[in-house]
N, C-alpha and C positions, 0 to 999 in steps of 0.2 A: 424545370425543376423533374429529376428524376422520379419515378413512382416506386412506390414501394412493394418489396418482393410479395408475390401474389400468395404461396403457402406460408402456412403460419405452423406452430409445434402445436398437434393434436394430440401428444402423449399423455396418458392419465398419470403414470408412473416414471419418475425420471430415471434416464439411463446414466449407466456409468462406463466411461470409455478407460480399458486397461490396455496399454502398451508395454509391450516387451520384445528379445530379441527374436521370438519365433512367430508371434501372431499380434494381431489386434482384435479384441473383443469388444463386443458391447454386451452389457449384462445389466439387469433390471436391478434399481436400487436396493441394497442391502437393508436400508431403514424403512421401506414400505412395502416388502413382502418376505413373509418367514422363509421361504424358498428362492435362493437367486436362480433365475433363468437366463441364459445364454440366448440373446436375440440374433446376435450375428457374429460370426467369428471369420475373419480376414486373414488367411494362411501367407502372410507377407513376412519376410524374413527382415530384420533389421530395419523396420520402418522409420523413417526419418522424423515424421512429424504427423500430430494429427491436431484436428480443430474441430469445434461445433460453429455452427452458424449462430448469430447472435441470438435469434428466436428459438434455436436449437431443433429446427426442422432438418436441417442439413448435418451430413458429418462427414468430413475430408480425411482421407489418408494418402500419404505421401510416401511413396517407395522407390526404388532403384530403378523403376521401369517407367511409372507414370504416376498421376494421382487418379482417385477414385472419388467422386462425389456420391454419398449414399441419402436417400430419403428415409429419415427416422419414421414419418407417417405411415409410409406404405410398403417399409423394409425391402427398399430394392435399391441397387446401384442406378443411378440417373444417368451418369456417363462419366468418361475417363478422359484426361488429357495427356499426350505423350510429353510429359514433363520429367525430367530425369534428374534434375540437380536443384531441385528446390528446397532451399533451405529457411524460407519463412513465406507465411500465406496469412490472412485474414479476410474478413467480410466488412463491407461498408455497413454503415450504422443502419439502413433498414433492410440489409440482406441481399440488396438488388444485385450487387456486384460481388465477383470474388477476385481478390489479389493475390499475384503469384510472385515470387521474387528468386532469382538464381544469381549467383556470383557473378560479378563482372568480368568478362575475359577478353583479352583481343587474340588474335591470331596475324601473324606477319603477312603481310600482303592483303588482307582482307579487310572490308569494311567493318565497324563496329556494329554490332547486332544487340537489338532490345533485350533487356534481361528482366523487367517488370512489366508483367501484363495484366491486364484489367478484363474480367468475361463477364457475360450474363451469368447470374448462379441459378437460372432456371434451366438451361440449356448448354451451358459452356462457350457459348459464341464468344469469339475476340472481338472487343469493342475498342482497346486502347492497348498500345505498345511505346516504351519508352526506353533510354539508355539512363540507369540508374548507378552511379559508380560508387557511390558511399552506402555502406551497408547498414551502419547505425541510424540515417534517417532515410530508410528505403520506403516506407510506408508513405502514400498519399494521406493527407489530414484533411478530411471530411466534416463540413457542416453537418449537424444531427438531421436534418431534412434532406443530405444530399444535394443540395442545390447547387453546390460549388465545392470543390478542395483543392487545396495547393500541393505543389513540389517544390521542395528547395533546391536551388541551383547555386554556384556560385556567387555570393553577395545577394542573392537574388531569390525571390518567392514567383513561381508561375502559377496564376490561377484560372482553373477551367470552370465550364458550367454544362455538368451532362444535360442530354447526351451528345454534345461536342467534345470530343476527345482529342480531336486531332490538333486543334491551335488555342494556345491559352487567349483568356479574353481580359485579363488585367495581370499587372506585372507591379510588384515591389524591390525596388532597388536600394540597397542602403551597403556601404563600405563596411565591412567587417563583421557582416551579418553571419551567424553561427547555428542559430534556429528558430523556428518559430513555433507557435501553438495557435489554436483555434477555438473558441469559447462556443459551449454548445447552446448557444442562444439563437432566438428570431431575428431576423435581419431588422436593424443593421449587424451584421456581425463584428465580433470584436479579436483581432488578430494580436497577439504577444510574440514579440522580437527580442531576441538577445543579440546584441552586437560587441564584440570583441574589441576592447581599446586597444592603443598604441601606447608608445611610451608617453607618461604624464596625461593621457585621457584614460578615464576610468571607464570599465566595462558599464552595460547600460541594458535594462529593460524597459521597453516601451510598449503602451498600448495603443492601436490604432483601429480605425473605423473602415470597416469594408463596406462599399468599394472606393471611398473616397483614397484613404492611405496616405493622407498627405499631412492632417493636423493631428499632433499626438495627443491622447486622452490623458496619458498619465505615463510616469518614468520615475524610475530609481537607479542611482549610479553606487558603484562599489567598487573597489580596486583589490588586486591579487587575488583572484579566486579562477580556478582551472576550470570547474563544470558547473552547470545550471540544472537543476530539475523542477518544469513549470507545470503546476495541476489547477486545474478550474473547479470552482463550485460547480453543483449540479444546474443552477440557472445560468452559467455562463458570464456571471456579472462580476464576479471575483477571483482571483490569481494568487496562488501562493508560489514562491519562487525559492527553492532550496539552494544556496550557494556553497560548494565545497572546494578544499583544494585536497591533493593527494597526500601531501606531508606539509608540517609547518615546523617552526621551533619551538612551540608549545605542545604537539602531540605527534605520534607516531601517526596517528589515525587522520590527520590533517584539521583543519579549521572548518567549522561550518557556520551558514547564519541564515536566517530565515525572513524573507521580507515579503509584504501584502499588498496588493494592488488592487484597485477596482476602477467600474467603468465610471463611477461619478469624479475622477481625478486624483483621487487620494492614495497614497503610499507611506508606508511605514515600515518601520523593523520590529519584529516580533520580541520582545522582551522576554527572556526565560529566565527563571529562576535558579537554576543551577548549571554549573560550568560542566563543558564536556560535548561531545558530537552528537549532532541530531539522527538518529537512526530511522525515523519513518514520520511521514506526515499524511494525513488521509481527510478527506472530506467527508463530512457526513451526505449520504444520499437523496436526503429527503429536508436538511435543514440547514441554513446559512452560518455553519459551524464546523469546526475542526479540531484533530486531535495532533498532538504532537507528543514523541517519545523521545527523550533527550536525556544528557548528561553522564557523567561517569557512574559506573556501576556502583550501587543499584540506581538504576535510572529512574526518572519521573514520566508521568504521564500526565498530560493537561490538555482540557478541553477550552479551545476559545471562541469566542462568538463574533460576531460579524464587526463588529468595532476592535477585535483583537484583545479585548480584556478577557481574563481568565473567568470564565466560566464555574467550572469546578475541577479540582483535583481528584486523581484516581490516586491507587496506592503506589508507593514505590518498589521497584523489586529489580530481577533480573530480566528485563524486557527488551526486546529490540525492534517488535513489529506490530501492529495495528491494523484490525481487518473490521469494517463495517458489515454488518448483515445488510442484504440487499434491499430491504423495507427499512433500513436504518433506525431500527429499534433495540439492535445489541451489537456491542464492540467485544472483539477479541482482542486480549492484550497477550502476546505471546514472547516467549524467548528462543529462539532457535539459532542454528548454525554454532558458533562458539559459545553460546548460552544453554545450560539445560533447559530441556523442552517442558518449562512450566507456562501454562495458560492460565488466563482469567476470563471468563465472562461476564461482561456489565449490562446490566439495564439500564439504558440511555436515560428514559422517561423517570423513572424513580431513583437515579443515580446509587443504584445497589449494586453489589458484587452476586452474581446468582450462583458461578461453581468457580472450582479450582482444580484443575487437571494437568496431570503429569503425563508428557508423551515424548520420551526422550528419542535422540535422533531424527528430529523430525526435519524433511527437507521440503516439505509442500503442505500448504493450507489452504483450505477452500471451503466456503459456506456453500450449502446446497440451498436451491433456489426454493424450497420450502421455508426458508428463514428459521428453521427449529433444528437443523442436523449440519453437523461439517466433516470435512474428512483431514486426517492427517497422513501424511506418507513418508516412507523413507525411500528413495529412489537413487538409481545410480544416473550419472557418473557420479554425484556429489556422494554418496557413499554406497559402497559396493559388497556390504555384506548385511544382514538382518533387514534385507528388503520387504516391503508389504505395505499395507494400508489399513487405518483403522477409521470406523465410523462411529460418530459420537452425538450425543443430544447436548443442546446448549447447557442444560441442566445437569451435565457431567458425567451421566450414565455412557457407558461403552456399549454400542448396539452390535457391531460385528467387527471381526478383526481376520485380516487374510495376510498369510506368511510365506513367501516362497520358500521353495526347496532349498536345501543348502548349494550355494555356488551359482544360483540362477538371481538373475536380476530383473528388476521394474524399472521400466523407464518415466511411465506417464500415467496418471489416473485425472479423468475430469470428468466433473459433474455435466449433464443436460442443462442448458438454460430453458426455462419456459416458468408456467404457474401452476405450483401443486398444491395439494393439500397436504396437512402433517402427515408425515408415517408415523406408525403406531406401535412398530415392532417391539417386545419386550428386552430390556438391557440385559447383557452378559453377567453371570454372578459366579465368582471364583468359586473353588472346592470349598475354601473354607469360609464363605457365607460373604467375602467383603466385594466391594466394587472394583472392578481393575480402576487405573489409572488416577485413584483417588491419592493426592500427596501424602506420604508417610513419615512421620516424625524421625530424625536422625536418632539411631541408634547410637549407645555408649560406645567409644572405640576401644576395640579389643585387639591385641597384637596378632600378628598371622600365627605364630607358634600356639595359641589358647583358641583359637576361633571354632575348632573343632572339640574343644575339652568344654567340662563343666566348671574347672578351675576358675576363680575369682581372680580379678586384675589386682595385684598388688597396690595398697595406697601409697602415695608419695608422704602423706602427711594426714594428721586428722583433720577430719571436716569441722569448720567451723560452725556453730548453729547459727540460723538466720533469724535477726531479730524480728519480731512481729511488728504490724504498722502501728500497734498502741506504743511499742517499745522506743520506736524511732523517735528523734528530736522532731519537732516540729520545723517546717522550712519557712525561714522568715525570708519575705520577699526583698530583694534588693533595693535601697533606696533609690528612686528616679529610675528604677528599672520596669520592663516592659509588664513585669507581675502585677506591679500596682494599677494596671489597667484592666485586668483579668476580670471577667462577671461571672465565673463559675460554671458557664456552659462552655464544653469542650469545643464545639464546633465554632463558636463565637469566638474564644479566646484563640483558636489556631489562626482565624482570620486576623484578629486584631495583631499577633505576633508577626505576622506576615504585612501589614500595613505599617507598622511600627518600623520595621526593617528598612522598608524603603523610605518612610521619613527621615530616619536616621542617615541614609544615603544621601538623601536630597540636601540635607542639613552639612554633610560634608562637601558636597559640590558647589552649595552657596559660599561655603568658606574658601573655597579654591577661586571661585568669582571674585570674591573681596578682595584676594591676593594678586589679581591680575592674571589669573592663571586661563588658557583657551580651553574651552570644553568641545567635545565632539558632540556633532548633531544630536545624537540620540540622547546623551547626557542633558543636553539643553531640553529636550523634549520630557526627561524625566523630570526636570525643574519644574516645569510648566505645571505639572500635575499635581503639584503640591496642595493646593487648596482643595482639590478633587479628592486626595487622600485624606485630608481633616476633616472633610465632611464626612467622608466613608467610616472612618475612626469614631467619630461622635455619633453616628448612626448606631454602630455596634454597640457603644456601651449604653445605649438606651434599655 
């Protein structure tokens, strides 16, 4: 078993790594100090990549000539490696090893050369090198304790046990194997595999146990999907599988489906209450629950528990991303990309929305490791104008803003990992006394030719006075409708409406069964839940 890296991050204030065309800078956190100090400036042009180690004690810069490994604890470059074409790099889970990847190339008449190398992070010593032709699956997948790691080959996964990097000690061989994932659990480890089917044979995701690799723990089959994305919970005991197609008859964006498997052998499809694509799935870092953002705009966000039942519904809106804070106590729901940059911060324990923030043109979001601040940035090449970044409190106050000069670009901004106290810097206040970033109510439309004048917009018709509530005729519930079941409690009535809708769907499915129709597996599972839903309805009406 590999030993953990000796060095830990001893910085009391988190650093911020800022990468641009002319240099890479390490500066002190704008959220923790009144004045930002430049800790280190690397005068490297067109740096390709930067990354922190997982504990934050090291920082790596890749440029056109080599890579430099910098120690944040002692403010010193530890060593450099003559690597000219690095386009991906990362650390092993315990920071013991640094992994570097170069694109695979061949020269006629010469033997193939290794393009994936593994180095000791303390001194750069080369301990392993491999030929890795596929860039998408370049990174070996490690167990959390670094006892094993696996590399995917054609229809195979080779498993190694450090410090033996020369030859694999175990091998998984499955026809049609496309990808695999390793749960973050203690031994025995759980391996997830995606097997692409052939004509008449469905695609399949299987859970296997290491080192046995013969018996299947759980499996789920499906047809007609092009891609899968697999995410484990923090214990490595349950897996979410997001299946997607590039395009479909129903939608230009393709179809999506979410599956759930666990180490107990259970597997199920996640039932979503709104049609449309699935934009984001995220596990809580501390609890066995997950958030799904889905549905045609305005999208929905729902928290599901370990049994894949709805725990609670968050607000609907123009959102397509979700980010848990590292302590799992807060959740950011965001609308980025082709959606306006609106964000909502939610308190998971109290199930309340803390703040609403507007950050237009955001291309990057990251929580600070103090779990109280986060950063939003506009970076190139996604957007080449108005580049810069902002630091916010989760309560909605803007703490710091940096804007590049005209025609300048910002490429990357990263928080340094570690354990830090909350920064207490005072928020920015606009000249008019308002707080920047707060969503503003939309003003009435004015035609372009009237925007610089005080003239009134002509009315097309007289306004009709709105009747007060006392003048409105009382609403009479429809006989036999769901409103007859309402209790007067808004929260309960909302849940009653949802349960009633599911019971009506089950009623329709049972009628189809009576007529001899064949139902899908998911529909049969829904019918089996009828008694459970009836009991839930009775409890809600108490």
